[in-house]
C-alpha positions in Angstrom: -0.1 0.0 0.0 2.5 2.4 0.9 4.5 1.8 -2.2 1.4 2.2 -4.3 1.3 5.4 -2.5 4.9 6.6 -3.3 4.1 5.5 -7.1 0.9 7.7 -7.3 2.6 10.3 -5.9 5.6 10.5 -7.8 3.2 10.4 -11.0 1.2 13.4 -9.8 4.2 15.4 -9.5 4.8 14.4 -13.0 1.6 15.7 -13.9 2.0 18.9 -12.0 5.3 19.7 -13.2 4.7 18.9 -16.7 3.9 22.6 -17.4 7.8 23.5 -16.0 9.6 21.0 -17.5 12.5 21.8 -19.1 12.9 20.6 -23.0 16.3 19.2 -24.0 16.9 18.7 -27.5 20.1 15.8 -28.6 21.2 15.3 -31.7 23.4 18.3 -32.4 25.7 19.7 -29.7 25.6 17.3 -26.8 23.4 19.6 -24.3 24.4 20.3 -20.6 21.6 19.1 -18.0 22.1 20.6 -14.2 20.9 17.9 -11.8 21.0 18.4 -7.6 23.0 16.1 -5.6 20.5 14.1 -3.2 17.5 14.4 -5.2 16.1 12.3 -8.1 15.3 14.2 -11.2 12.7 12.7 -13.8 14.3 12.3 -17.6 11.4 11.5 -20.2 11.8 10.3 -23.8 9.7 9.7 -26.3 10.3 6.1 -27.1 12.1 3.4 -24.6 15.5 3.5 -23.5 17.6 0.3 -24.5 20.8 0.9 -22.9 22.9 3.4 -21.1 26.7 3.7 -21.0 28.9 6.1 -19.3 26.6 6.3 -16.2 28.4 5.2 -13.3 28.4 8.3 -11.3 25.0 8.5 -11.5 22.0 6.0 -10.6 19.4 6.0 -13.7 16.5 3.6 -13.2 12.9 3.5 -14.2 10.2 5.2 -11.9 8.6 2.0 -11.2 10.2 -1.3 -11.0 7.1 -3.6 -11.3 5.9 -2.1 -14.8 9.2 -0.9 -15.9 8.9 2.3 -18.2 12.2 2.7 -19.9 10.8 5.9 -21.6 10.4 7.4 -18.0 13.5 7.4 -15.9 15.0 8.8 -12.7 18.6 9.8 -12.6 20.3 10.5 -9.0 23.8 11.4 -8.8 26.3 9.5 -6.5 28.4 12.3 -5.8 28.0 15.9 -4.7 30.1 17.0 -7.8 31.3 16.0 -11.1 29.6 15.6 -15.2 29.8 12.7 -17.6 28.5 12.5 -21.1 25.9 10.2 -20.7 25.1 7.7 -23.8 21.4 6.4 -24.3 20.5 4.0 -27.5 16.7 4.0 -27.9 14.4 1.5 -29.1 14.4 2.8 -32.2 18.1 2.8 -32.7 18.5 6.7 -32.0 21.3 7.7 -29.9 20.9 10.6 -27.3 24.2 11.8 -25.5 23.6 14.5 -22.6 26.1 15.9 -20.8 24.8 15.8 -17.1 26.8 18.1 -14.7 25.9 17.8 -10.6 24.7 20.7 -8.6 24.4 21.2 -4.9 21.4 23.5 -5.8 18.0 22.6 -5.1 14.2 23.5 -4.5 12.8 26.0 -7.5 16.3 27.0 -9.1 16.3 23.3 -10.1 14.1 21.3 -12.9 12.6 18.3 -11.6 11.2 17.0 -15.2 13.6 16.9 -18.2 12.0 16.1 -21.5 14.2 14.8 -24.0 13.8 14.9 -27.9 15.7 14.9 -31.2 17.0 18.0 -32.9 14.5 17.6 -35.7 11.8 18.3 -33.1 13.4 21.3 -31.6 10.2 23.4 -32.4 7.1 23.1 -34.8 7.1 25.3 -37.9 3.4 25.6 -37.2 3.8 27.2 -33.6 6.6 29.4 -35.1 4.7 32.7 -36.4 5.4 33.5 -39.9 4.9 36.9 -40.8 3.2 38.2 -44.3 5.1 41.1 -45.6 5.6 42.5 -48.5 9.5 42.7 -49.2 11.3 40.5 -51.3 12.9 38.0 -49.0 9.5 37.1 -47.2 8.2 36.6 -50.8 11.3 34.2 -51.7 10.4 30.7 -50.5 14.4 29.7 -50.8 15.0 32.4 -48.6 11.9 31.8 -45.9 13.0 28.0 -45.5 16.5 29.4 -44.8 14.6 31.4 -42.1 13.5 28.2 -41.1 16.4 26.6 -40.7 18.6 29.7 -39.2 15.6 29.6 -36.5 16.3 25.6 -35.5 19.8 26.4 -35.1 19.0 29.7 -32.8 16.6 27.5 -30.7 19.4 24.4 -30.3 22.3 27.0 -29.8 24.3 25.5 -32.5 26.3 27.6 -35.2 24.7 27.8 -38.6 27.0 27.4 -42.0 27.1 31.0 -43.5 26.4 32.9 -40.4 28.5 34.7 -37.8 27.2 34.1 -34.7 28.1 36.8 -32.3 27.6 36.8 -28.4 26.2 40.1 -27.0 24.0 41.8 -24.2 22.5 44.8 -25.1 19.3 46.4 -23.7 16.1 46.4 -25.5 13.3 49.0 -24.3 10.2 47.1 -23.8 7.8 50.2 -22.8 7.3 48.7 -19.2 9.0 49.3 -16.0 10.4 45.9 -14.2 10.2 43.9 -17.6 13.6 43.9 -19.0 14.9 42.7 -22.0 18.3 42.2 -24.1 20.1 40.7 -27.2 22.0 37.8 -25.9 23.0 36.5 -29.6 23.2 37.8 -33.0 23.3 35.5 -36.1 25.0 37.5 -39.6 24.1 36.2 -42.8 24.5 37.6 -46.6 20.8 38.4 -46.5 19.3 37.2 -43.2 19.5 38.3 -39.4 18.5 35.9 -36.1 18.1 37.7 -32.9 17.9 35.7 -29.6 16.4 37.7 -26.9 16.0 37.4 -23.4 13.1 38.7 -21.4 12.6 39.0 -17.9 9.9 40.3 -15.5 11.5 41.7 -12.4 8.3 43.0 -11.0 6.6 41.4 -7.8 2.4 41.3 -9.1 2.2 41.7 -12.5 2.0 38.8 -15.5 3.2 40.0 -18.9 1.6 38.3 -21.9 4.1 38.1 -25.3 2.2 37.6 -28.6 4.8 37.1 -31.3 1.9 37.5 -33.7 1.9 41.2 -33.0 5.7 41.3 -33.3 7.0 44.3 -35.5 10.4 44.7 -36.8 11.1 48.2 -38.6 8.4 49.9 -40.8 7.3 47.9 -43.2 7.7 44.9 -41.1 11.0 43.1 -42.0 10.1 40.0 -39.6 10.0 36.8 -41.1 9.8 34.7 -38.1 9.2 34.8 -34.6 9.3 32.2 -31.8 8.8 32.2 -28.0 9.9 29.8 -25.4 7.5 30.9 -22.8 4.5 33.2 -23.5 3.7 34.5 -20.0 6.1 35.9 -17.6 5.2 35.5 -14.3 6.4 37.7 -11.2 9.5 37.0 -9.2 12.9 35.8 -9.8 11.9 31.9 -10.7 12.4 30.3 -14.1 9.2 31.2 -15.1 9.6 34.9 -15.1 12.1 34.7 -17.9 11.7 33.6 -21.9 13.8 34.0 -24.7 12.3 35.2 -27.5 14.1 34.1 -31.6 13.7 36.3 -34.4 14.7 35.9 -38.1 14.3 39.3 -39.7 15.8 41.0 -42.8 19.4 42.3 -42.3 19.3 45.6 -43.1 18.0 46.1 -39.5 19.2 46.4 -36.3 17.5 45.0 -32.8 16.6 48.4 -31.6 14.2 48.3 -34.2 11.9 45.9 -32.8 8.7 46.3 -31.1 8.0 43.9 -28.3 4.4 42.8 -28.3 3.9 43.0 -24.2 0.6 43.7 -22.7 0.0 43.0 -18.7 -2.5 40.4 -17.8 -5.6 41.6 -16.1 -6.6 39.2 -12.6 -9.7 37.7 -14.8 -6.8 35.6 -17.2 -4.2 35.5 -14.7 -5.0 31.6 -14.6 -4.2 30.7 -18.2 -1.9 28.4 -18.9 1.6 29.1 -19.4 3.6 28.3 -23.0 6.7 27.3 -23.1 
């Protein structure tokens, strides 16, 4: 009975944390996942895991041993420090390599559930806003396809052939006191430019919604694609107060030409589901 209770509690925890889960994409650059010492972290794959290697520093096991589901695992560090590149061979033959780094931080600063997905599912084009504009780049299907490839590279944090990647830290005006935005990375190509923005809600009570469908970049609008990993920015210092916005646009403009589509949320819609 006690074991059943523990299993049900664990599954309930998975459901409750699903909206807050961190999604990690494997298959490109090896992703790094921080896991707390002294706690179990849930790993969820789309298909069951067949074999695991180079995992001696960790305890990795199914969440339930009786009816083992090898697509949902727990990982716990054996030592309070260290890191290792663990290889998972999945039932469909796919290889997933993930770098796990042990952290002494616990609680809200850590992700209790990590969703592991292949690179080709880094984002869905149907969920990425595609702008209708009159400029020649936007009307060229070849350039639009290149924009989608650039968007994928930005989301998974990889380099892109034909683009110079620059790490920067440039503040951007949001129009709201306490809502901070800055450009942290720029991808410079021959005809396109990609921007990675970080937005943070630093106020204590107000929630903000970011609607990328209304994003504007120059006049006329030169934005081609935009994607955000969290639509609603909650107040406070937790991870739900931070979002990353990805923008692919015509090269001629810089980040100061952006008009961020942000609005405060009223009390009536404060309970809406978070994006990302």
